[in-house]
N, C-alpha and C positions, 0 to 999 in steps of 0.2 A: 791515241791512248795516252792518258796522263797517269803516271805512277808516282805515288808518294813514298818516299824512302826515309828511313831513320838510321840507316847504317852510317858508320864513320867514313867519310870521304871528303876530299878537298873540293869536290864539285857540288855547287848548290843547285844549279839548273843545267839540264842536258837535253838538247833537242836533236833528234835523229831523223832526218828526211821528213820533216813535218810539212804537210800540205793541207790547206783548207780550200776546198772546191765548192763553188755555188753553181746551181743550175739557173740559167736565165731563160725566160720565156717571153715571146713577143706578145702573147695574149694569155689571160688567166685560164681560159678554157684549155689551152695547150697543156697545162700542168695536169689537169684532170684526164685528158686523153692519154698522156704518157703513163700515168699511174694505173689506168684501167687496161691499157694495151701496151705493156712495157716491151713486148717482143716485136712490135711493129715499128712504125715510123718514129724516129727521134725528133721531138719537138723543141728540145732545149739545146743550148750551147753552154759550154763550160767556162766559168770565170774563176781564176785562181787568185784568191786574195793573198795567200801565202803559198809559195811553190818550192817544195823540196828544200826546206831550210834546215841547216845543221850547224849548231855551235854549242859551246859550253860556257858557263859562267862559274868562276871559282868562288869559293867562300871568301867573303871580305872584299870582293871586287865591286867597284862602282862602274856599271856599264851604261853608257848613253846610247840611245837609239834615235837616229835622225832619218828624215825622209820627207818628201812632199806629202800633202794631203792625199789620201787614197792609196798610199804606197804599201799598206799592210801592217803598219806599226801597231795600231790598236787591236787588230785581229790577232796578231801575234801575242800581245799581252793578255788578251782574253783567253787564249788557249792555254797560256802558262798558268793563269789563275784558275782555270777550270770553268770559266763562264761559257766558253765554246769548246766543242770537241773536235779534234783534228779529223779530217777526212782520211788521212793516212799518216803514218809515222809514229814516233814515240817521244813523249816528254816525261822526263824524270825530275822530280822535285825532292830536294833533301832539306827539309826545314819547314817552318810555318811561315806562310805568306800573308802579308797585309798589303792590300792594293787600293790605290786611289785612282779610279778610272773616270768614267763619266760622272758629271755632277749629279748627285742624287742617287747614284747606284748603291743599292744596299740599304736605302732609307725608306721607311714607310711614311709617305707624305702626311698621313693623318696623325701620326705619333708626334709627340713633342721632341725637342732636341734631347732632353734628358732620357726619354723612353728609347730613343734611337741609339743612344750610347749603350744602354743595357742590351738592346737587340743586337747591335753589331758585335759587342764583346762576347755575347753568348754564342753567336755564330762562330766566333774565333775559338770557342772552347772554354771560356772563363765562367766560373761560378759567380753567383751574386756577391758573395763575400769578397772575392778577389776584385770584382769591379768596384765595389764600395771603397776599397783601399786605393784605387787609382783615380777615383772620380774627381777628387779635388784638383789633381794635376791636370786632368783633361779639361775641366771647367776653367782653370786658370789660363791654360794655353789658348783655348778657343776664344775667350774674352767676349762672350755673347750676352753677358748680363742677364736681364730678365727674359730675354728672348729664348733662353734655354728651356723655358716652360711653355713656349708657344709651338704650335704645329709647324713642322719644317716646310710645309707647303707655302707658308708665309715668308720664308727666308729668301733673301737675295742670293745671287750666285756666290758672292763673296762670303756670305754667312755659311752657305753650304760647305765651302772649302775650309773655313775655320773649323767647323765641327768635324768634317771628315778627316782632315789632316791630324787634328788633335787625337781622335780615336785611333787612327792608323799607327801613329808613332808611339802611342802609350800602351799598346797591347803586346809590346815586347816581341815583335816578329823577328824571324831570322832573315827574312827577305822582304824588303819594302819596294813596291812598284808604284811609280807615279807617272801618270799619262797626262802631261800638259796642264793638269788641273790648277797649278799654282799661278798660271798666267792671269786668272781673273781676280786674284786677291789684291788688296791694296799694297802699296810699296812697303809700308811698315811691317805688315804681316808676312809678306814675302821674305823680307830680310830675317824675320824671326824663324820662318820655316827653313831657310837656308842654313842658319846657325845650328838648328836642330839636326839637319841633314849632315852637316860637317861632323857632329858628334856621332851620329848614327853610323856613318860609313867607316869609322875607325874599327868597329867590331862586327858589323853586319854586312849583308849583301844588298846592293842598291841597283835597281833598274829604273832608268829615268828617261822619259821621252819628252823632248822639247824642241821647238823651232828656234829657240834662242841658243845659238851655237856658243856664245860666250859662257853661258851657264854650263853647257856640256863640257867645254874645255876646262872650266874651273873645278867642277865637282867630280868628273869621271876620270878613271884610269884608262878606259878603253871605250871606243865608239864603234858602232855598227851602222852602216848606211844601207837602208833597204829601199828598193824602188821596184814597183810593179810586182811586189811579193817575193823578190829575189834579193839576196844579200849582194850588194855591189862592192862593198869594201868593209874591212874589219882591221882595226889597228889603233894607233894612238889618236886621241881626239883631235889634235892639231892637224895631222895629215889627212884624216878622213874628212874633217870640216873643210879643208881647202878644196878637196875634190868635189865635195857636195856644193860648195859655193860656186865653183866653176860651172857645175851642171845647172844650177838654179839661175845663173845669169845668162843662160842660153848657149853655153859652150857645148853641152852634151858630153857624154863620156868619151866618145872617140875623138872629138875635137879637142877635149882637154888633153888627151894623150898626145895628139899631134902637135899642139901648141906648146906644151910645157915639157914633155918628156922625150921628144925625139931629137934633141940636140941641135935644132935649127938655130943658127946664130945670125947676128946682123951682118956678118961678112957674107952670108949666103944671099942677102937681099939684092945683090947686083942682078940676080935673076928676077925679073918682074913677077914671076909666078909665085914667089915666096910670101908676098904680102897678101893678107886675106882679101879675097874679092868681095865686092859689095854689089848686090842687085837690089836697088831700092824698092822695086815692085815686089819681088819675091820675098824680101826681108821686111816688108810692110813699114818702110821708113819714110818719114816726111822730108821732101826735097824742095828746095827753092832754087830759082835761077833760070837763065835763058838757054841753058844747055850748050853754050859756046865751048864750055869745058865740062868734063864729067869726071867726078871722083870715082875711080874704079876699085879702090881698096885702101885699107888702113890697118896697121898693126902696131903694137907697142912691145918694146923689148927692154930687158935689163941692159943698161948701157955698158956694164962691166963684163958680164958673162955672155951677152948676146942672146940670152934665153927669151923666147917669145912667151908672154904670159898676160893674163888679164887680172891676176891676183898679185897686188903690189903692196909696198909698205911706204909709209910716210918717210921722207928723207932718202928714198931710193933714187939713184940716178937712172933715168930711163931715156929711151929714144922712140919717138913716134915717127913712122914712115907713112907718108900719104902718096898714093899712086893716082896720077891725073892723066887723062887722055884729052887732047885738044881737038875739037871739031872744026876749028877755024884758026887762022893765024892771029896771034895776040901780041901786043907789045907790053912788056913789064907786068906780067900777071902777078897777083898777090895770092899767096897760098898760106893758109893758117888754120888754127883750130881754137875751139872754146871748150874749157873744162867746166862742167856744171854739176851741182849736187843733185840729190834725188828729188828735190822740190823744183828743180829747174833754175835755181839761182846761179849766176855766173860766178865761179870761184876765181878763174884766171883765163887769160887768152893771149895768143901770140901769133905773129905772122912775119914773113920775111921783110915786109915794108917797115914795120916799127923796129926791126932788127938791123935796118940799113943794109939789107942783102938784096941786091937787084937781080931779078931773073931776066935775062935777055929775051929777045923776041923768040916766040915759039911758032912752029908751023902747023898747019892743018894735018891731022893724022898722027902727030907725034905723041908719045907717052913718056912721062918722066916720073921719077920718084923723088920726093923731097923729105929731108930728114930734120927733125927738131930734137936736140938732146938737151936735157935739163934735169934738175933735181926736184922731185915731187915735194911740195910744201907739206908741213906737218898738219895733215887734215884729220878731221874726226873720222873714226872708224865707220865704214858704210859703203854704199854704192855711189858711183859717179859716172857721168857720161862724157864722151868726147865727140864734139861735132866738128868735122872738117869742112873747110870752105875754100873756094877759088873765086877770085874776082879780078878786076883790072881797074886802073885809075889810081886814086890815092886813098889814104885812110879816111879822109873826110868826105871825098866825093868819088864813089866807085860804082861800077856795075857788077851785080852779083851773077856769076855764071853757074855756080853750083854750091849749095849749102845743104849738107845732109844732117838733119837733127838726130842726135843721140846714136850715131853710127856705131860707136864702140862703148860697151858697158864694162867698167872695171870695178874691182873690189879693192878698197884701201884697208889694210889691216892696221891694228893698233900697234904703234911702235913707241909708246911712252916708256919711261924708265920706272922700274919698280924696285922696292927694297926686298930683303930676304924673306919677309913675311907676305910678299905679294901686293903691298900697298903702293899706290902711285906716289912717286917722289915729287914734291913741289919744287920747281926750279928757283934758285936764287933766294932761298929762305934765310933770313938773318934774325938772330936772336940777341936781344939786349936786356939787361937788367936796369930797370928805371927806378932810381931811389927817390 
């Protein structure tokens, strides 16, 4: 149930135990059978796109909603806007909503851009005279030129966004909802939209769905992470984003808690079980080598606090621990790792040989842990992988016993320096007056 309210309250949107259930059928005829004989056999199984969701959005708040594809974000927004009806629960809306959902939603493809402006504004409750007053601002913002008089079915996705955003922002809504649509616009228009959103969120309520976490962190006061139709976390954008990143790089929710929040320190790693185990077959990892030695585990820690984590910052001092089991006796093995960017380019690498640290002879069946402590270079924000390796011989001529490609995925966060306005400070800037 969606209820529109006009009473004075500080809450713009309120969801109470909202659920959206769909019936899934193996065959089309099963739907007919169940509708004709509802009291007999059940032919369907339930799928919950949104499952018992409850939260409030205060007036003037900018809320970011994040989650992987298929997590229920779009279904949630469609219920808030009234496009879909909840299976159960209650949604209360206090104010006028303008929504930018799927491309082309609310547009008649055979109408021109100009005709669609009047159509959309009329649906929002505006009279023709009121639309006429706003028309020049809408056309100026959209920058469609002569295409405004062409049918929108001829528009590109970017042109759709220009028109839809221009209309949505100029009909003076109390609540603006944007579902990832700006991602298809060109860079210049995106920046223009973001500037408009900055102005908008000073006085209005904003719901913003995006896979770009940097945008969520910049524009939103609060973030909700939804997964499989259930709210997994609700809080500050920075904290929620960190947990979501950990989940998306394969850590999973429970593993994130185990690795980051349970107080495990590097002092504890004297116990061989504290380093994350690796099963190349089970983890679908690419492995090279003759198996005379096997890498059994790898973890990365904050070198100062001893906290285990895969979410790190440039300039942070870290410790990598690699666990190796030897299947035969070896003299002077070489243990090391390679750091690569998301395209597979080698950023850096190290091993005990180039560090002039000799490992004495090891015996068959022995297991050792090897520690590398260093400061992360100032890397570009993004994902990186660590590939551990064990060999023997020399740097120039060696036999590879075990090399596990991309065994550990880490996230490097942006640690650049910004001024009070949030702009990046350029290092070592000098100013001279040249006469």
